[in-house]
All heavy atoms as TSV, in Angstrom:
chain	resi	resn	atom	element	x	y	z
A	1	MET	N	N	75.025	43.841	-45.619
A	1	MET	CA	C	74.190	42.930	-46.375
A	1	MET	C	C	74.961	42.411	-47.572
A	1	MET	O	O	75.710	43.126	-48.174
A	1	MET	CB	C	72.947	43.646	-46.886
A	1	MET	CG	C	71.832	43.664	-45.923
A	1	MET	SD	S	70.355	44.136	-46.799
A	1	MET	CE	C	69.471	44.666	-45.393
A	2	SER	N	N	74.680	41.208	-47.882
A	2	SER	CA	C	75.364	40.635	-49.035
A	2	SER	C	C	74.616	41.009	-50.315
A	2	SER	O	O	73.467	41.428	-50.295
A	2	SER	CB	C	75.444	39.116	-48.895
A	2	SER	OG	O	74.149	38.568	-48.983
A	3	GLN	N	N	75.312	40.848	-51.396
A	3	GLN	CA	C	74.736	41.197	-52.692
A	3	GLN	C	C	73.633	40.215	-53.070
A	3	GLN	O	O	72.681	40.586	-53.735
A	3	GLN	CB	C	75.850	41.208	-53.748
A	3	GLN	CG	C	75.499	41.904	-55.029
A	3	GLN	CD	C	75.239	43.405	-54.831
A	3	GLN	OE1	O	75.295	43.954	-53.741
A	3	GLN	NE2	N	74.920	44.070	-55.913
A	4	LYS	N	N	73.691	38.967	-52.581
A	4	LYS	CA	C	72.675	37.972	-52.928
A	4	LYS	C	C	71.310	38.358	-52.344
A	4	LYS	O	O	70.297	38.182	-52.980
A	4	LYS	CB	C	73.077	36.596	-52.424
A	4	LYS	CG	C	74.156	35.954	-53.231
A	4	LYS	CD	C	74.410	34.560	-52.726
A	4	LYS	CE	C	75.455	33.870	-53.555
A	4	LYS	NZ	N	75.714	32.518	-53.101
A	5	SER	N	N	71.306	38.845	-51.124
A	5	SER	CA	C	70.024	39.188	-50.517
A	5	SER	C	C	69.396	40.399	-51.195
A	5	SER	O	O	68.191	40.540	-51.210
A	5	SER	CB	C	70.180	39.453	-49.021
A	5	SER	OG	O	70.968	40.602	-48.815
A	6	LYS	N	N	70.190	41.294	-51.733
A	6	LYS	CA	C	69.657	42.444	-52.463
A	6	LYS	C	C	69.042	41.998	-53.786
A	6	LYS	O	O	68.062	42.568	-54.226
A	6	LYS	CB	C	70.765	43.468	-52.758
A	6	LYS	CG	C	71.192	44.244	-51.558
A	6	LYS	CD	C	70.133	45.245	-51.225
A	6	LYS	CE	C	70.658	46.171	-50.154
A	6	LYS	NZ	N	69.677	47.141	-49.770
A	7	GLU	N	N	69.597	40.975	-54.401
A	7	GLU	CA	C	69.105	40.516	-55.693
A	7	GLU	C	C	67.804	39.736	-55.564
A	7	GLU	O	O	66.974	39.764	-56.459
A	7	GLU	CB	C	70.165	39.654	-56.392
A	7	GLU	CG	C	71.375	40.456	-56.817
A	7	GLU	CD	C	72.472	39.575	-57.359
A	7	GLU	OE1	O	72.243	38.353	-57.484
A	7	GLU	OE2	O	73.545	40.097	-57.666
A	8	SER	N	N	67.635	39.024	-54.450
A	8	SER	CA	C	66.400	38.250	-54.301
A	8	SER	C	C	65.249	39.210	-54.041
A	8	SER	O	O	65.404	40.246	-53.414
A	8	SER	CB	C	66.533	37.242	-53.163
A	8	SER	OG	O	66.595	37.925	-51.932
A	9	GLY	N	N	64.078	38.871	-54.504
A	9	GLY	CA	C	62.933	39.761	-54.406
A	9	GLY	C	C	62.345	39.823	-53.006
A	9	GLY	O	O	61.610	40.737	-52.683
A	10	LEU	N	N	62.666	38.872	-52.122
A	10	LEU	CA	C	62.029	38.804	-50.817
A	10	LEU	C	C	63.098	38.739	-49.736
A	10	LEU	O	O	63.527	37.664	-49.343
A	10	LEU	CB	C	61.114	37.573	-50.755
A	10	LEU	CG	C	60.151	37.485	-49.597
A	10	LEU	CD1	C	59.146	38.617	-49.661
A	10	LEU	CD2	C	59.420	36.167	-49.625
A	11	ASP	N	N	63.547	39.898	-49.264
A	11	ASP	CA	C	64.497	39.907	-48.166
A	11	ASP	C	C	63.714	39.857	-46.849
A	11	ASP	O	O	62.484	39.738	-46.833
A	11	ASP	CB	C	65.416	41.126	-48.240
A	11	ASP	CG	C	64.671	42.441	-48.156
A	11	ASP	OD1	O	63.442	42.432	-48.297
A	11	ASP	OD2	O	65.333	43.473	-47.948
A	12	ARG	N	N	64.409	39.944	-45.759
A	12	ARG	CA	C	63.781	39.770	-44.454
A	12	ARG	C	C	62.699	40.819	-44.185
A	12	ARG	O	O	61.611	40.512	-43.722
A	12	ARG	CB	C	64.853	39.834	-43.369
A	12	ARG	CG	C	64.283	39.612	-42.008
A	12	ARG	CD	C	65.349	39.643	-40.961
A	12	ARG	NE	N	64.707	39.487	-39.664
A	12	ARG	CZ	C	65.319	39.500	-38.528
A	12	ARG	NH1	N	66.621	39.662	-38.506
A	12	ARG	NH2	N	64.683	39.347	-37.411
A	13	ARG	N	N	62.968	42.065	-44.471
A	13	ARG	CA	C	62.007	43.145	-44.198
A	13	ARG	C	C	60.748	42.973	-45.055
A	13	ARG	O	O	59.625	43.089	-44.562
A	13	ARG	CB	C	62.648	44.496	-44.472
A	13	ARG	CG	C	61.697	45.634	-44.201
A	13	ARG	CD	C	62.401	46.936	-44.263
A	13	ARG	NE	N	63.239	47.077	-43.075
A	13	ARG	CZ	C	64.082	48.063	-42.869
A	13	ARG	NH1	N	64.226	48.990	-43.779
A	13	ARG	NH2	N	64.793	48.131	-41.772
A	14	ASN	N	N	60.914	42.675	-46.314
A	14	ASN	CA	C	59.755	42.479	-47.182
A	14	ASN	C	C	58.979	41.225	-46.812
A	14	ASN	O	O	57.761	41.172	-46.972
A	14	ASN	CB	C	60.186	42.427	-48.643
A	14	ASN	CG	C	60.620	43.784	-49.141
A	14	ASN	OD1	O	60.173	44.812	-48.623
A	14	ASN	ND2	N	61.498	43.797	-50.118
A	15	PHE	N	N	59.678	40.213	-46.308
A	15	PHE	CA	C	59.008	38.987	-45.871
A	15	PHE	C	C	58.046	39.296	-44.731
A	15	PHE	O	O	56.895	38.860	-44.730
A	15	PHE	CB	C	60.042	37.946	-45.434
A	15	PHE	CG	C	59.426	36.749	-44.769
A	15	PHE	CD1	C	58.769	35.793	-45.521
A	15	PHE	CD2	C	59.503	36.587	-43.396
A	15	PHE	CE1	C	58.189	34.691	-44.915
A	15	PHE	CE2	C	58.935	35.487	-42.782
A	15	PHE	CZ	C	58.278	34.536	-43.543
A	16	PHE	N	N	58.498	40.065	-43.723
A	16	PHE	CA	C	57.638	40.379	-42.594
A	16	PHE	C	C	56.493	41.324	-42.986
A	16	PHE	O	O	55.405	41.249	-42.441
A	16	PHE	CB	C	58.447	40.947	-41.433
A	16	PHE	CG	C	59.219	39.883	-40.700
A	16	PHE	CD1	C	60.596	39.879	-40.708
A	16	PHE	CD2	C	58.558	38.886	-40.025
A	16	PHE	CE1	C	61.302	38.906	-40.045
A	16	PHE	CE2	C	59.248	37.897	-39.355
A	16	PHE	CZ	C	60.632	37.899	-39.366
A	17	LYS	N	N	56.732	42.196	-43.938
A	17	LYS	CA	C	55.645	43.041	-44.445
A	17	LYS	C	C	54.564	42.184	-45.097
A	17	LYS	O	O	53.373	42.384	-44.876
A	17	LYS	CB	C	56.181	44.048	-45.460
A	17	LYS	CG	C	56.915	45.206	-44.861
A	17	LYS	CD	C	57.336	46.143	-45.981
A	17	LYS	CE	C	58.200	47.266	-45.474
A	17	LYS	NZ	N	58.649	48.138	-46.572
A	18	ALA	N	N	54.988	41.235	-45.923
A	18	ALA	CA	C	54.033	40.357	-46.599
A	18	ALA	C	C	53.304	39.468	-45.591
A	18	ALA	O	O	52.104	39.211	-45.725
A	18	ALA	CB	C	54.759	39.497	-47.632
A	19	LEU	N	N	54.009	39.025	-44.558
A	19	LEU	CA	C	53.399	38.189	-43.531
A	19	LEU	C	C	52.329	38.972	-42.769
A	19	LEU	O	O	51.237	38.463	-42.506
A	19	LEU	CB	C	54.474	37.689	-42.562
A	19	LEU	CG	C	54.049	36.678	-41.517
A	19	LEU	CD1	C	53.648	35.379	-42.194
A	19	LEU	CD2	C	55.179	36.436	-40.546
A	20	GLY	N	N	52.614	40.221	-42.428
A	20	GLY	CA	C	51.633	41.059	-41.735
A	20	GLY	C	C	50.419	41.359	-42.587
A	20	GLY	O	O	49.282	41.344	-42.112
A	21	ALA	N	N	50.630	41.620	-43.859
A	21	ALA	CA	C	49.516	41.902	-44.767
A	21	ALA	C	C	48.648	40.660	-44.944
A	21	ALA	O	O	47.411	40.756	-44.998
A	21	ALA	CB	C	50.040	42.385	-46.107
A	22	GLY	N	N	49.265	39.506	-45.004
A	22	GLY	CA	C	48.508	38.258	-45.143
A	22	GLY	C	C	47.685	37.960	-43.906
A	22	GLY	O	O	46.539	37.512	-43.990
A	23	ALA	N	N	48.233	38.218	-42.726
A	23	ALA	CA	C	47.493	37.986	-41.488
A	23	ALA	C	C	46.320	38.942	-41.377
A	23	ALA	O	O	45.237	38.562	-40.929
A	23	ALA	CB	C	48.431	38.145	-40.296
A	24	THR	N	N	46.513	40.180	-41.783
A	24	THR	CA	C	45.427	41.159	-41.745
A	24	THR	C	C	44.315	40.757	-42.704
A	24	THR	O	O	43.133	40.857	-42.361
A	24	THR	CB	C	45.956	42.555	-42.125
A	24	THR	OG1	O	47.021	42.893	-41.239
A	24	THR	CG2	C	44.870	43.597	-42.044
A	25	ALA	N	N	44.657	40.293	-43.860
A	25	ALA	CA	C	43.653	39.876	-44.843
A	25	ALA	C	C	42.906	38.631	-44.366
A	25	ALA	O	O	41.723	38.468	-44.648
A	25	ALA	CB	C	44.319	39.608	-46.183
A	26	ALA	N	N	43.572	37.765	-43.613
A	26	ALA	CA	C	42.919	36.555	-43.119
A	26	ALA	C	C	41.951	36.863	-41.990
A	26	ALA	O	O	40.935	36.197	-41.831
A	26	ALA	CB	C	43.977	35.555	-42.652
A	27	VAL	N	N	42.228	37.875	-41.187
A	27	VAL	CA	C	41.387	38.210	-40.035
A	27	VAL	C	C	40.216	39.101	-40.432
A	27	VAL	O	O	39.176	39.089	-39.778
A	27	VAL	CB	C	42.239	38.893	-38.943
A	27	VAL	CG1	C	41.388	39.414	-37.814
A	27	VAL	CG2	C	43.263	37.911	-38.397
A	28	ALA	N	N	40.335	39.852	-41.475
A	28	ALA	CA	C	39.309	40.825	-41.868
A	28	ALA	C	C	37.919	40.207	-42.042
A	28	ALA	O	O	36.950	40.765	-41.532
A	28	ALA	CB	C	39.748	41.554	-43.124
A	29	PRO	N	N	37.733	39.068	-42.707
A	29	PRO	CA	C	36.376	38.519	-42.845
A	29	PRO	C	C	35.776	38.077	-41.503
A	29	PRO	O	O	34.573	38.127	-41.329
A	29	PRO	CB	C	36.556	37.312	-43.755
A	29	PRO	CG	C	37.820	37.548	-44.468
A	29	PRO	CD	C	38.675	38.360	-43.553
A	30	VAL	N	N	36.576	37.678	-40.573
A	30	VAL	CA	C	36.080	37.251	-39.271
A	30	VAL	C	C	35.546	38.434	-38.484
A	30	VAL	O	O	34.549	38.330	-37.774
A	30	VAL	CB	C	37.195	36.531	-38.473
A	30	VAL	CG1	C	36.726	36.179	-37.082
A	30	VAL	CG2	C	37.657	35.299	-39.219
A	31	ALA	N	N	36.170	39.586	-38.597
A	31	ALA	CA	C	35.781	40.770	-37.841
A	31	ALA	C	C	34.486	41.384	-38.360
A	31	ALA	O	O	33.863	42.165	-37.666
A	31	ALA	CB	C	36.903	41.792	-37.891
A	32	VAL	N	N	34.041	41.016	-39.545
A	32	VAL	CA	C	32.869	41.622	-40.146
A	32	VAL	C	C	31.576	40.977	-39.656
A	32	VAL	O	O	30.521	41.578	-39.689
A	32	VAL	CB	C	32.969	41.546	-41.692
A	32	VAL	CG1	C	31.718	42.057	-42.363
A	32	VAL	CG2	C	34.179	42.323	-42.164
A	33	THR	N	N	31.628	39.745	-39.148
A	33	THR	CA	C	30.417	39.041	-38.730
A	33	THR	C	C	29.781	39.728	-37.526
A	33	THR	O	O	30.472	40.148	-36.598
A	33	THR	CB	C	30.738	37.580	-38.365
A	33	THR	OG1	O	31.702	37.570	-37.324
A	33	THR	CG2	C	31.267	36.815	-39.558
A	34	PRO	N	N	28.460	39.869	-37.509
A	34	PRO	CA	C	27.789	40.560	-36.400
A	34	PRO	C	C	27.746	39.692	-35.142
A	34	PRO	O	O	27.743	38.467	-35.211
A	34	PRO	CB	C	26.380	40.799	-36.939
A	34	PRO	CG	C	26.172	39.733	-37.955
A	34	PRO	CD	C	27.529	39.475	-38.556
A	35	ALA	N	N	27.693	40.349	-34.003
A	35	ALA	CA	C	27.620	39.636	-32.733
A	35	ALA	C	C	26.163	39.313	-32.420
A	35	ALA	O	O	25.261	40.077	-32.744
A	35	ALA	CB	C	28.205	40.498	-31.628
A	36	ALA	N	N	25.947	38.185	-31.787
A	36	ALA	CA	C	24.595	37.773	-31.445
A	36	ALA	C	C	24.275	38.202	-30.015
A	36	ALA	O	O	25.088	38.028	-29.113
A	36	ALA	CB	C	24.468	36.264	-31.569
A	37	ALA	N	N	23.106	38.757	-29.803
A	37	ALA	CA	C	22.679	39.163	-28.467
A	37	ALA	C	C	22.014	37.979	-27.772
A	37	ALA	O	O	21.288	37.213	-28.382
A	37	ALA	CB	C	21.698	40.317	-28.569
A	38	VAL	N	N	22.283	37.857	-26.478
A	38	VAL	CA	C	21.742	36.753	-25.708
A	38	VAL	C	C	20.848	37.301	-24.609
A	38	VAL	O	O	21.242	38.188	-23.857
A	38	VAL	CB	C	22.885	35.912	-25.088
A	38	VAL	CG1	C	22.323	34.800	-24.229
A	38	VAL	CG2	C	23.769	35.358	-26.163
A	39	ASP	N	N	19.636	36.767	-24.499
A	39	ASP	CA	C	18.722	37.149	-23.436
A	39	ASP	C	C	18.979	36.233	-22.243
A	39	ASP	O	O	18.805	35.015	-22.344
A	39	ASP	CB	C	17.279	37.008	-23.919
A	39	ASP	CG	C	16.285	37.450	-22.868
A	39	ASP	OD1	O	16.679	38.221	-21.970
A	39	ASP	OD2	O	15.118	37.030	-22.952
A	40	PRO	N	N	19.398	36.776	-21.093
A	40	PRO	CA	C	19.744	35.914	-19.962
A	40	PRO	C	C	18.551	35.219	-19.328
A	40	PRO	O	O	18.706	34.194	-18.681
A	40	PRO	CB	C	20.400	36.867	-18.975
A	40	PRO	CG	C	19.908	38.206	-19.324
A	40	PRO	CD	C	19.628	38.178	-20.794
A	41	GLY	N	N	17.376	35.737	-19.493
A	41	GLY	CA	C	16.200	35.090	-18.935
A	41	GLY	C	C	15.962	35.510	-17.493
A	41	GLY	O	O	16.733	36.242	-16.890
A	42	GLN	N	N	14.873	35.037	-16.937
A	42	GLN	CA	C	14.454	35.435	-15.605
A	42	GLN	C	C	15.319	34.796	-14.515
A	42	GLN	O	O	15.618	35.423	-13.507
A	42	GLN	CB	C	12.988	35.046	-15.403
A	42	GLN	CG	C	12.315	35.719	-14.259
A	42	GLN	CD	C	12.144	37.226	-14.471
A	42	GLN	OE1	O	12.506	37.791	-15.492
A	42	GLN	NE2	N	11.586	37.877	-13.489
A	43	ASP	N	N	15.719	33.538	-14.673
A	43	ASP	CA	C	16.488	32.847	-13.629
A	43	ASP	C	C	17.873	33.438	-13.431
A	43	ASP	O	O	18.392	33.461	-12.327
A	43	ASP	CB	C	16.625	31.362	-13.959
A	43	ASP	CG	C	15.292	30.632	-13.843
A	43	ASP	OD1	O	14.423	31.127	-13.099
A	43	ASP	OD2	O	15.140	29.580	-14.480
A	44	GLU	N	N	18.491	33.900	-14.486
A	44	GLU	CA	C	19.847	34.410	-14.387
A	44	GLU	C	C	19.918	35.851	-13.888
A	44	GLU	O	O	20.976	36.311	-13.491
A	44	GLU	CB	C	20.549	34.294	-15.736
A	44	GLU	CG	C	20.739	32.847	-16.158
A	44	GLU	CD	C	21.380	32.723	-17.510
A	44	GLU	OE1	O	21.817	33.742	-18.054
A	44	GLU	OE2	O	21.442	31.605	-18.021
A	45	THR	N	N	18.809	36.579	-13.924
A	45	THR	CA	C	18.842	37.971	-13.500
A	45	THR	C	C	18.251	38.182	-12.109
A	45	THR	O	O	18.266	39.290	-11.607
A	45	THR	CB	C	18.068	38.857	-14.492
A	45	THR	OG1	O	16.737	38.370	-14.621
A	45	THR	CG2	C	18.752	38.876	-15.841
A	46	LYS	N	N	17.754	37.121	-11.479
A	46	LYS	CA	C	17.170	37.295	-10.150
A	46	LYS	C	C	18.280	37.443	-9.104
A	46	LYS	O	O	19.412	37.014	-9.289
A	46	LYS	CB	C	16.249	36.137	-9.795
A	46	LYS	CG	C	16.964	34.810	-9.587
A	46	LYS	CD	C	15.966	33.734	-9.246
A	46	LYS	CE	C	16.702	32.416	-9.032
A	46	LYS	NZ	N	15.806	31.337	-8.724
A	47	SER	N	N	17.919	38.035	-7.988
A	47	SER	CA	C	18.876	38.280	-6.916
A	47	SER	C	C	19.246	36.969	-6.226
A	47	SER	O	O	18.380	36.143	-5.925
A	47	SER	CB	C	18.271	39.244	-5.903
A	47	SER	OG	O	19.143	39.414	-4.826
A	48	ARG	N	N	20.524	36.777	-5.954
A	48	ARG	CA	C	20.985	35.545	-5.305
A	48	ARG	C	C	21.445	35.779	-3.870
A	48	ARG	O	O	21.856	34.866	-3.197
A	48	ARG	CB	C	22.132	34.949	-6.112
A	48	ARG	CG	C	21.712	34.478	-7.470
A	48	ARG	CD	C	22.871	33.812	-8.187
A	48	ARG	NE	N	22.502	33.555	-9.555
A	48	ARG	CZ	C	22.918	34.246	-10.591
A	48	ARG	NH1	N	23.742	35.230	-10.421
A	48	ARG	NH2	N	22.526	33.954	-11.791
A	49	TYR	N	N	21.387	37.027	-3.412
A	49	TYR	CA	C	21.860	37.350	-2.079
A	49	TYR	C	C	20.857	36.875	-1.040
A	49	TYR	O	O	19.655	37.131	-1.140
A	49	TYR	CB	C	22.071	38.857	-1.944
A	49	TYR	CG	C	22.492	39.268	-0.553
A	49	TYR	CD1	C	23.788	39.078	-0.127
A	49	TYR	CD2	C	21.579	39.835	0.315
A	49	TYR	CE1	C	24.168	39.448	1.148
A	49	TYR	CE2	C	21.945	40.214	1.579
A	49	TYR	CZ	C	23.240	40.005	1.991
A	49	TYR	OH	O	23.613	40.375	3.243
A	50	ARG	N	N	21.372	36.161	-0.033
A	50	ARG	CA	C	20.538	35.732	1.081
A	50	ARG	C	C	21.290	36.034	2.360
A	50	ARG	O	O	22.470	35.712	2.484
A	50	ARG	CB	C	20.259	34.229	1.000
A	50	ARG	CG	C	19.394	33.845	-0.165
A	50	ARG	CD	C	19.060	32.356	-0.121
A	50	ARG	NE	N	18.750	31.914	-1.457
A	50	ARG	CZ	C	19.509	31.120	-2.187
A	50	ARG	NH1	N	20.617	30.642	-1.706
A	50	ARG	NH2	N	19.160	30.795	-3.397
A	51	GLU	N	N	20.609	36.645	3.292
A	51	GLU	CA	C	21.249	36.973	4.562
A	51	GLU	C	C	21.086	35.781	5.504
A	51	GLU	O	O	20.178	35.711	6.320
A	51	GLU	CB	C	20.632	38.233	5.168
A	51	GLU	CG	C	21.482	38.819	6.253
A	51	GLU	CD	C	21.040	40.204	6.635
A	51	GLU	OE1	O	20.543	40.944	5.778
A	51	GLU	OE2	O	21.211	40.539	7.818
A	52	THR	N	N	22.006	34.828	5.412
A	52	THR	CA	C	21.971	33.621	6.228
A	52	THR	C	C	22.673	33.876	7.553
A	52	THR	O	O	23.234	34.950	7.795
A	52	THR	CB	C	22.668	32.464	5.488
A	52	THR	OG1	O	24.024	32.836	5.246
A	52	THR	CG2	C	21.979	32.160	4.157
A	53	ASP	N	N	22.666	32.871	8.417
A	53	ASP	CA	C	23.344	33.007	9.710
A	53	ASP	C	C	24.842	33.240	9.525
A	53	ASP	O	O	25.462	33.992	10.277
A	53	ASP	CB	C	23.119	31.763	10.565
A	53	ASP	CG	C	21.689	31.651	11.046
A	53	ASP	OD1	O	21.032	32.709	11.148
A	53	ASP	OD2	O	21.237	30.520	11.320
A	54	HIS	N	N	25.404	32.597	8.540
A	54	HIS	CA	C	26.829	32.774	8.259
A	54	HIS	C	C	27.130	34.240	7.905
A	54	HIS	O	O	28.105	34.829	8.393
A	54	HIS	CB	C	27.232	31.848	7.110
A	54	HIS	CG	C	28.645	31.993	6.673
A	54	HIS	ND1	N	29.701	31.514	7.395
A	54	HIS	CD2	C	29.172	32.604	5.580
A	54	HIS	CE1	C	30.824	31.807	6.759
A	54	HIS	NE2	N	30.537	32.463	5.657
A	55	VAL	N	N	26.306	34.833	7.075
A	55	VAL	CA	C	26.493	36.223	6.674
A	55	VAL	C	C	26.282	37.150	7.865
A	55	VAL	O	O	27.040	38.106	8.075
A	55	VAL	CB	C	25.547	36.573	5.507
A	55	VAL	CG1	C	25.602	38.053	5.183
A	55	VAL	CG2	C	25.884	35.751	4.283
A	56	LYS	N	N	25.271	36.876	8.671
A	56	LYS	CA	C	25.009	37.693	9.850
A	56	LYS	C	C	26.186	37.649	10.824
A	56	LYS	O	O	26.558	38.674	11.414
A	56	LYS	CB	C	23.739	37.231	10.553
A	56	LYS	CG	C	22.487	37.553	9.775
A	56	LYS	CD	C	21.274	37.004	10.489
A	56	LYS	CE	C	20.023	37.222	9.667
A	56	LYS	NZ	N	18.841	36.619	10.295
A	57	ASN	N	N	26.788	36.464	11.005
A	57	ASN	CA	C	27.966	36.349	11.865
A	57	ASN	C	C	29.141	37.151	11.311
A	57	ASN	O	O	29.880	37.789	12.065
A	57	ASN	CB	C	28.378	34.893	12.042
A	57	ASN	CG	C	27.428	34.134	12.927
A	57	ASN	OD1	O	26.748	34.729	13.769
A	57	ASN	ND2	N	27.365	32.827	12.745
A	58	TYR	N	N	29.317	37.142	10.027
A	58	TYR	CA	C	30.379	37.918	9.394
A	58	TYR	C	C	30.174	39.410	9.636
A	58	TYR	O	O	31.100	40.126	9.993
A	58	TYR	CB	C	30.417	37.617	7.885
A	58	TYR	CG	C	31.429	38.448	7.147
A	58	TYR	CD1	C	32.772	38.102	7.160
A	58	TYR	CD2	C	31.039	39.586	6.452
A	58	TYR	CE1	C	33.707	38.871	6.485
A	58	TYR	CE2	C	31.955	40.360	5.780
A	58	TYR	CZ	C	33.297	39.996	5.798
A	58	TYR	OH	O	34.205	40.761	5.145
A	59	TYR	N	N	28.955	39.883	9.434
A	59	TYR	CA	C	28.654	41.292	9.676
A	59	TYR	C	C	28.890	41.678	11.133
A	59	TYR	O	O	29.408	42.745	11.437
A	59	TYR	CB	C	27.212	41.602	9.290
A	59	TYR	CG	C	26.947	41.619	7.791
A	59	TYR	CD1	C	25.663	41.457	7.309
A	59	TYR	CD2	C	27.963	41.820	6.881
A	59	TYR	CE1	C	25.401	41.488	5.952
A	59	TYR	CE2	C	27.716	41.850	5.528
A	59	TYR	CZ	C	26.434	41.683	5.066
A	59	TYR	OH	O	26.181	41.721	3.721
A	60	ARG	N	N	28.474	40.782	12.051
A	60	ARG	CA	C	28.608	41.079	13.467
A	60	ARG	C	C	30.075	41.135	13.870
A	60	ARG	O	O	30.499	42.066	14.578
A	60	ARG	CB	C	27.883	40.017	14.284
A	60	ARG	CG	C	27.871	40.248	15.773
A	60	ARG	CD	C	27.066	39.201	16.539
A	60	ARG	NE	N	27.233	37.832	16.081
A	60	ARG	CZ	C	28.282	37.055	16.408
A	60	ARG	NH1	N	29.230	37.496	17.181
A	60	ARG	NH2	N	28.344	35.820	15.955
A	61	THR	N	N	30.892	40.214	13.418
A	61	THR	CA	C	32.299	40.184	13.815
A	61	THR	C	C	33.118	41.300	13.159
A	61	THR	O	O	34.117	41.740	13.704
A	61	THR	CB	C	32.962	38.831	13.475
A	61	THR	OG1	O	32.820	38.575	12.096
A	61	THR	CG2	C	32.332	37.719	14.288
A	62	ASN	N	N	32.693	41.772	12.018
A	62	ASN	CA	C	33.429	42.845	11.334
A	62	ASN	C	C	32.785	44.202	11.493
A	62	ASN	O	O	33.180	45.170	10.863
A	62	ASN	CB	C	33.571	42.497	9.844
A	62	ASN	CG	C	34.491	41.335	9.651
A	62	ASN	OD1	O	35.649	41.402	10.026
A	62	ASN	ND2	N	33.985	40.251	9.094
A	63	ARG	N	N	31.767	44.284	12.331
A	63	ARG	CA	C	31.080	45.524	12.680
A	63	ARG	C	C	30.513	46.275	11.479
A	63	ARG	O	O	30.734	47.465	11.313
A	63	ARG	CB	C	32.004	46.431	13.498
A	63	ARG	CG	C	32.424	45.801	14.788
A	63	ARG	CD	C	33.219	46.773	15.597
A	63	ARG	NE	N	33.642	46.105	16.833
A	63	ARG	CZ	C	34.845	46.184	17.319
A	63	ARG	NH1	N	35.762	46.918	16.733
A	63	ARG	NH2	N	35.155	45.550	18.421
A	64	TYR	N	N	29.790	45.565	10.660
A	64	TYR	CA	C	29.121	46.225	9.523
A	64	TYR	C	C	27.741	46.642	9.919
A	64	TYR	O	O	27.003	46.046	10.570
A	64	TYR	CB	C	29.039	45.301	8.300
A	64	TYR	CG	C	30.351	45.197	7.565
A	64	TYR	CD1	C	31.053	44.002	7.523
A	64	TYR	CD2	C	30.875	46.280	6.889
A	64	TYR	CE1	C	32.232	43.906	6.835
A	64	TYR	CE2	C	32.071	46.180	6.198
A	64	TYR	CZ	C	32.733	44.986	6.175
A	64	TYR	OH	O	33.893	44.888	5.489
């Protein structure tokens, strides 16, 4: 290392430390907000399975 980099207050290692601390401080307020719960409703929770002719043919050919 050169003598100039030792004299300056912000060398490479300290720069990355400060960068990490700044990123952590910027993200902290975002992580504190509560999550909102969503009610899916009746249409989204109903069963969508239908045993059509296509499905029956699949079961028959694959021996289910």
